[in-house]
C-alpha positions in Angstrom: 9.3 -8.7 15.3 10.6 -5.9 17.4 9.1 -2.3 17.4 12.3 -1.1 15.6 11.9 -3.8 12.9 8.3 -3.0 12.5 8.9 0.8 12.1 11.7 0.2 9.6 9.4 -2.0 7.6 6.6 0.4 7.7 8.9 3.1 6.4 10.2 1.0 3.6 6.6 0.1 2.6 5.5 3.6 2.6 8.5 4.9 0.6 8.1 2.1 -2.0 4.3 2.9 -2.3 5.0 6.6 -2.7 7.8 5.9 -5.2 5.3 4.1 -7.4 2.2 6.2 -6.9 3.4 9.6 -5.9 3.2 11.7 -2.8 0.9 10.7 0.0 -1.9 12.9 -1.4 -1.9 10.9 -4.6 -1.8 7.6 -2.8 -4.8 8.7 -0.8 -6.7 9.9 -3.8 -6.2 6.6 -5.7 -7.3 4.6 -2.6 -10.3 6.8 -2.1 -11.4 6.3 -5.7 -11.0 2.6 -5.3 -13.0 2.4 -2.0 -15.7 4.7 -3.2 -16.2 2.5 -6.4 -16.5 -0.5 -4.2 -18.9 1.0 -1.8 -21.0 2.2 -4.6 -20.9 -1.1 -6.5 -19.3 0.7 -9.5 -16.8 -0.6 -12.0 -13.4 0.6 -11.5 -11.1 1.4 -14.3 -8.9 -1.7 -14.8 -5.7 0.4 -15.0 -6.4 2.0 -11.7 -6.8 -1.4 -10.1 -3.7 -2.8 -11.7 -1.7 0.3 -10.6 -2.8 -0.1 -7.1 -2.2 -3.9 -7.0 1.3 -3.6 -8.6 2.3 -0.7 -6.3 0.9 -2.5 -3.2 2.7 -5.8 -4.0 6.0 -4.1 -4.7 5.8 -2.1 -1.6 4.9 -5.1 0.5 7.9 -7.0 -0.9 10.2 -4.0 -0.2 8.7 -3.6 3.3 9.3 -7.2 4.3 12.9 -7.3 2.9 15.4 -8.4 5.6 12.5 -10.0 7.6 12.9 -13.5 6.4 11.8 -15.1 9.5 8.4 -13.2 9.5 5.7 -15.1 7.6 2.4 -13.6 8.9 2.8 -9.8 8.3 0.8 -7.3 6.5 0.6 -3.5 6.0 -2.5 -1.5 6.7 -3.2 1.5 4.4 -5.9 3.9 5.5 -7.0 7.4 4.6 -9.0 9.8 6.6 -12.0 11.5 5.0 
């Protein structure tokens, strides 16, 4: 994958994730909630988990469109404290 293809895929992924979850601040808030619950061993509201899983799967699909020859790719989502 070229750097240009990677950048375009990342842009598509980010846009699709934000389309489903809201602006970057809302994406970060949801991800922090999920990460904190996992760290603390707490149960997470099933609707939050489903929302993240659906948004992430749709964004991954969108991000990888037009990259049919790429089979081992992923997107990393991280938030700063």
